C-alpha positions in Angstrom: -8.2 -2.7 17.5 -4.9 -4.5 16.9 -4.4 -6.6 13.8 -2.1 -9.6 13.4 0.6 -7.2 12.1 2.7 -5.4 14.6 1.9 -1.6 14.9 -1.0 -1.9 12.5 -4.5 -1.2 13.9 -7.9 -1.5 12.4 -10.3 1.4 12.6 -13.8 0.2 12.9 -16.7 2.6 12.8 -20.5 2.6 12.2 -23.8 3.0 13.9 -24.2 1.8 17.5 -27.0 -0.7 17.6 -29.3 -1.4 20.6 -26.9 -3.9 22.2 -24.0 -1.4 22.1 -22.2 -3.1 19.2 -20.8 -1.3 16.2 -22.9 -2.0 13.1 -20.8 -1.3 10.0 -23.3 -2.7 7.6 -26.4 -0.5 8.3 -27.2 2.5 6.1 -28.6 5.4 8.2 -28.7 7.7 5.2 -29.2 10.7 7.4 -27.0 13.1 5.4 -24.1 13.3 7.9 -21.5 11.4 5.8 -19.1 14.4 5.4 -19.4 15.3 9.1 -18.6 11.7 10.1 -15.6 11.5 7.7 -14.3 14.9 9.0 -14.7 13.6 12.6 -12.8 10.5 11.7 -9.9 12.5 10.2 -9.7 14.5 13.4 -9.7 11.3 15.5 -7.0 9.9 13.4 -5.0 13.0 13.7 -5.1 12.9 17.5 -4.5 9.1 17.6 -1.5 9.2 15.4 -0.1 12.2 17.3 -0.4 10.1 20.5 0.9 6.9 18.8 3.2 8.0 16.0 4.7 4.5 15.6 1.3 2.9 14.7 -0.4 2.5 11.4 -4.1 2.7 10.8 -6.0 0.5 8.4 -9.6 0.8 7.3 -11.8 -0.1 4.5 -15.5 -0.1 3.8 -17.7 -3.1 4.8 -18.7 -3.2 1.1 -17.0 -2.3 -2.2 -19.3 0.7 -2.5 -18.2 2.1 0.9 -14.6 1.5 0.2 -15.1 3.5 -3.0 -16.8 6.2 -1.1 -13.9 6.5 1.4 -11.4 6.5 -1.5 -13.3 9.3 -3.2 -13.4 11.3 0.1 -9.7 10.8 0.6 -9.0 11.8 -3.0 -11.0 15.0 -2.7 -9.0 15.9 0.4 -5.7 14.3 -0.5 -3.6 17.5 -0.4 -4.8 18.5 3.1 -4.6 14.9 4.4 -1.1 14.4 3.0 0.1 17.2 5.3 -0.9 15.3 8.4 -0.6 11.6 7.3 
């Protein structure tokens, strides 16, 4: 979704709850974290290819999640740097 800054978009993701809203607070803990993060990387790749002038912003809904995302990016930084 767009932010107040031009060309900067917020990437929101989480579980879909019963009313169809994204729940970025819940902890499903079903062991698919790496698969989800890999899927997000693929989505970002396709999105930025289609909209190269846009920037994507995301952070965890908690400090712990932000740390998790930073760790995942750090582990894959070389590969991610080739695309982003």
